[in-house]
N, C-alpha and C positions, 0 to 999 in steps of 0.2 A: 540379570533382570529382577527387579523388585516386584514380587507378586503382590505385595500389599498395596502398591501404587497402581498396578496395571490391571489387576483382576481380583475378584472376590471369590474365594473358595468356600463351598458349603460342605461341611462335614456332617450336618444333621440331615435327617430324612426330609424330603421336600415338603411333606405335610406338616412338619414342625418348624418350618422356616418361612419367614416373611421376607418381602423384597428388600428390606433394609438390614437383613441379617439377624434380627431379633427373634427369639423363640416365641411362637404364638401360644395362646392359652388353650386350655382343654376345650372351651366352648367353640373357639375358632377352628380347632382341629376337627371337632365333631361336625361343624356346619359344612366343611369343605371336603370331608372324607369321601362321601359318595358322589359329589357333584363333578369330580374331575373326569369321570368316565362318561358322564352324560353328554350327549351331543357329538361324540367322536365317531366318525365313520369306522366301520369294522375293518376296511382295507388298510387303514393307517397302522394299526397295531400288528397287522399281518405282514406288511411290507418293510417295516423298519424295526423288526424285533432286535436287531443287533445294535441299534443306536441307543445309547444310554446317557451320554453326557453332552450337554449343550452349552454353547457360549451365547449369551444374550447381547444383542447390539441394538442401541437406540440413539436418538439424536434430538436435540432441541436447538432452534435457530438462535434465539436471543435470550438474554437474562433480564432485560429491562421490561419487556412486555409479557414474559412467560415465566412461570415458576418451574425451574428445572426439576425440583423434587416431585411435583405433581405430574409433570410430563413423563418423567421416568417411571413413576408409579403405574400410570395407566398403560404405558407401553409394556412394562414388565408383566402386568396382569394379563394383557392380551397374549403375550408369549407363553405364560404359564397355562392359560386356558387352551392354547393351541396344542402343546405337547402332551397335556394330560398325564396319563400313566406311562407314556412312551419313554420317559427318562427324567432327568433333573438338570437344572441350570447350575453349572459349577463355576462359571466365570462371567463377569459383566464388563461390557465396554460401552460407555455412554458419552457421546460428544456433546459439549455445551458451547453454544456460540458459534457453530459452524453452519454455513449454508449448505443446502443439499446439492448445490451445483458443484461444490468442491469434490474433487476425486478422493477416493478413500485414502490414498497415500498422502493427501494434504490435510486430513483430519487426524488429530493426535491419537484418539482412542482407536479409530478404525485402522490407522497405520500400525498400532501396537498389535491389533488383532491379526493383521496380515503378516507381521513379523513372527507371530506365534505359530503360524501354520506350519512352518518348516522346522520348528523347535523340536528336538528329540523327546522332550518330556511333556509334550502337549497333552492336556488333560481333557480335551473335548473332541467329539467326533462330528458335530454338526453345529450350525449357527442358526439361531432362531431370531426372527425379526419381529419387533412389536408392531410396526406398520411399514409396508413396503415404500410408500411415498415419503416417509421420513428418512429412510435409509438410502434410497436410490433415486436418481433423477435421470430422465431421458434414457439412454442406452447403457448406463453404468452396469446394471446387473447382467445384461447380455454379454458385455465385453469381459466381465470378470468371472463368468460361470466356468470357463475352461480352467482358470486358476484354482477355483474351489474343487473342481473335479480332479485335477492333477494331485491334490493333496488329500483326496478321499473325504472331502467335506461336503455335506449336503446342506442346502439352504431351505429353511422352513419359513413359509409366509402365511399369515392369517388369510390373505386373499385367496390362497390356494387350499386352505384348510389342511395343510400338510407340507411335505417336502416338494421342492421343485424337481420335476422330471424334464431334463433338457431335451429329451427326444420326443416328448409329448407335444404334438402340434397345438393342442388346446392350451397347455401351459405356456408355450411360446407366444401365443396370441395374447394371453392374459398379461404376460410380462411386457410386451410391447405396449399394450393399452395402459398399464400402470405407469410406465416410463413417460408416455406422452401426456398422461393426465397430470403427473407430477410437474413436468415442464410447463404445462398450460397453467397450472396453479401459480407457479412462480411468475410467469409473464403477466397473468391477470392481476396479481397483487401489485406487481411493479407498475403496471399501467394505471391502476386505480390510485395508487399512492402518488405517482408523479403528476397525474391530472389534478388531484386534489391540492397538492402543493403549488401547482401552477396557478390555480384559481385563487387560493388563499393569498398568494403573493400579489398577484395582479389586481384583484378586486378589493382585498382587505388590507393589504400591506402588512401582513402578519409576520412577526419574527418567528422563524422556523428552526432556530437552534444554531449551534456552532459558536465559535469564539467571537465576541464582539470586536469589531475593528478598532484599531488604535485611535483614541480620541473619544470613544464611547464607553458607557457602562450599561448594565442591564438594570431596569427598574420594573416595578409591578405595573401591569396594564389591565387589571381587572379580572373578573372570573372567566373561566373557560366558556366559550359559546356552546359547547356540548353539555347538555344538562346533566348527564350522568357524570361526566368528568368534573363539572362544577360541584356536584354534591359530594364528590370524593375530596374536594378541596384543591383541585388543580386550578392554576391561574395562568393567565397569559403574561408575557414579558415583552418589553420593547426597549429600544435603544434610547439613551439619553446622554447628552454631552458630559464627559468627564472633566471636571474643573481643572485637573492637573495636566491633562494631555491634549484637550481640545484646542487650546490656543496654539500649540505647536503645529497641529494640522492646518489651522488657518494661516499660520506663518509660512508653511511650506508652499501653499498655493499662492500666497502673495509674492513670495520670492520668485517663484517660477513664472508668474505673469510679468515680472520685470525683466525677464530674459535670462535669469541665472540658470546655469546648467544643473543637472541632477547631482553631479559630483560636488559642485560648489556649494549647493544647499546642504549636502551631507557634511561637508567639511565645516561649514558655518555652525551647524548644530553641535558637532563634536567640540568645536572651539568654545562654544557657549556652555558646555557641560550638561546638555540636556540628555536625559536618559532615552535610549533607543527603545523601540516597542518591546523587545524581549526582556529588557532590564526593568521596564515599567510594570510588567506583569509577569513575574518569574513563575508563578504557579501554572499559568497557561502555556508557558514557553520553556519547559524544563530541558528541551532538546537543543536550545540555542544558547550560545555563550553570553550574549548580552554585553559585549565589549564596547561596541560603538555603532554609530549610524553607518550604513552602507548605501551604495548606489541603488541596490535592489530594494531596500526598505523604503527609500524615498520614492522610487518609481512605482512601487506597489501602492503607496498611499495616493499618489497622483492619478492612478488609473482606476481607483475604486469609486464607482458612482453612488455608493451608499452615503457618501459625505454630502450629497445634495439633498438629503432628507427622504429619498425614495428607497423603499426596500427592493433588494435585488436578490434573485435566486437563480441557481443553475450556472453561476460563473465557472464553477469547477465541477467536474464529474468524475466518476470512478469507472474505469474500464478493466475488464478481466482479460488479461493477455494469456493465451494458451502457452503452456510450457510442458516439457517432458519431465515426468517424475518416474523414478524407479524405486523398486523395493531393494533394500540392501543386498539381498542374496542374488539379485539379478534375474529372478524368475519371471518378472512381469514388468512391462512398461505401459503406462496409461497416461492419458492426457490430463493435465492439471491446469489450474488457472492461478494467475498472479494479479493481485489488485493493484492498479496503478492510478494515481491521481493526475488528471490532465485538465488544462484550461480549455474551456469551450469557446467557440467563436462568439463575439458579441451579439451576433444576430440570433443566437440561441438563448441569450439571457432573458429572464423574465423580470420586468421592472414594474413596480406598482404604479397605478394610474395617478394616485394622489400621494402627497407626502405622508409618510408614516411616522417620522420622528424629526426632531429639530435638525436643521441643516447646519453644516459647518462651512459650506461654500455654496454660492449660488449656482444654479444649473448653467447660467451663461458663462461664468468664470470657469466652471469645470470643462465645458465644451471648448472654451478657448485654450485651455491647457492641453487638451487632447490634440489640438491642431498644431501644437508647437513641436517641431522636430527639425533636425538638421537636413537641409536640402542637399541632394546629390549635386555634385559639380557637373556642369555641362561640358567641361573640358575632357575630351575623349583620349587625350594623349597619355594620361596616367591610369587609364582603366586597366591595362595589362601590366602588372607589377611582378617582377621576378626577383626573388631573393635566393641567390646561389648558395649562400651559407646558412640558410634558415635551420635552426635547431643545432647548429654546429659551434656556436660562439658562446663562451661562458665568461662572466665577469671575473677578473682576477682578484677583486676585493671581497666579494661575497659568494663567489662560485655559483651564482644563479645563472640560468640560461638567459641570454639577452634577447629582448623582444625585437622582432623585425620592425623597422621604422622608416617610413618614406619621407624624406626631407629634401626640399628644393629639387624635386624631380629625379631623385636618385635614391637607390636603396642604402640603408644603413641599419645600425643596431644600437639599442640603448638598454641601460639597466638602471632602474630607480631604487635598487637595493631593498626591495620589499615595500617601498612607499606607495600609497594609494592616494588618488586625488581627493577621496572623500575624507581623508584624515590630515590633520595639520602636520607640517614638517617639524620634526624634532630637532632641537639644536644639537650640534656636534655630529650629525650624520653626514655621510659622504654625499657630495653633489652627484646629480645624474650623469652617468657616463654615456657619451655619444661616440660612435665609431662609424666611419664610412666604409662601405663594402669594398670600393675600389682601392682604398688605402690598405685595408687588411690583405687583399689579394696581392697587392704590390709588395707588402712586407713579407708575405709567405714566399713569393717567387724569387725575391732578391735576397732573402736571408738564408739561402741554402738549407732550408728545412725540409725540402721535398726532393724526391729522386730527380735525376737529370731529365728523364723522359716526360716529366710533368712541366709543361711550358705555357699553358693558357689557363684562364679562369675556369672554364668548363671542366678541363681535366683535373684541376685542383680540387673542385668540389667532389668530383667522382672518386678521386683517390682518397679523400678524407672519409667518405661514407663507406667505401669498400673496405678500408682498414679500421673502421670504427674509431677514427681519431677526432678529437675535439680541440678547438682553438680556445685557449685560456689566455686572456689578454686584458690590457688597459692601454693608456696612451703611450706607455714606455716599455711595457713587457709583453712578450708574445711567446707562448709555449704550445707545443702539441702534446696532448695527453691522450692516452688510450691504453689498450691491453699491452702491458709490458713496455710502454714507451713514455718517456718524459724528456723533452728537449727544450 
């Protein structure tokens, strides 16, 4: 473990050390020499005379709207004022950009602190917190108190003016109150933020951030309506058609209105050599290959109502899925959260009342496209389709698993050798391979490839799966491959 990366050790006396590790001047030393003891209850120094070394923990949520250095400074000062002459801070753990709702095992610095608890050369006996609501949320502290007690660690909180006594009913009540208040602060901030964003979208059509959709670019929209932000130079932005990509969006909607399928439109764009969204803006899409248009890319554009000129918010939301997290030594398991992006139902979208930017498609055409889909067949005879050899058939040419394919009312299998409908067919490639299931079963049963007791199609499929055998075939070749067998 690299101590320089995970903690800061202080070799100087606490009175000669500042929070950033720099030695203070004589004047600063004189001004703080006598103040450390003032305001400290007498019972603190009497009950914790054995505690001398502390690990400081703090946290800041964001870096865009908060200054991590300033936040760490005031939390560190609060911790130093709390411990006074009871000891000195010898290690620092400060998380930046972590929500308080995350479990300690999901915060980088807090996790390192937990890992340090069982380390044989641990150099601290207690943990001092700059502010309880910054470090813990809801019932986190209550659930972790047994872990700290097991390792002989005491938690010092400014709200308790000293160490936490787990058997003290007053301390227990304070901890419950702090956890509830911390959770309430999160919920209140979330409600106020979402309510404001909902109003700004619906009433003002304001652009609230994020990547501009394909076909648009960001332009200046004037000063910020908040006077303080305007004085600082902040300005609003809005969407404006991109001369390079906007015609492609209009073309996609036109082609779809003529009845073209999504795959056909994607193939047409690829044949025309038009850059796909990830290739047109590589800086905003470093995680995508940008090779070609796909069905998903075309379908996403066709389903985006922002092309009508109206601003839309809350199409996609973040959900925190509970997961189990464990400390490497296995001493504790606690609930964590994993952030997942999910599409919201259209009824939960917030759409501006008036147009907020130039439209690339009319609202009437957009709604007409949304109503275009393949109707289900009224024929109930093919509703129940059974593929006995599903996932058991491989193409003898490219060794890919063949797709189950229903043709003329009977099951079959096909392989397109990696070709997709959204991409043009390359010259020299093998044609699509089609094989009927009944013909495959007949070739298996009459070709003496199976044991004599296998005499029917159902028994054939059962025998292949039981012995982990795969059919590798084309129109002229049929082999059975599996563990230790090739025939």
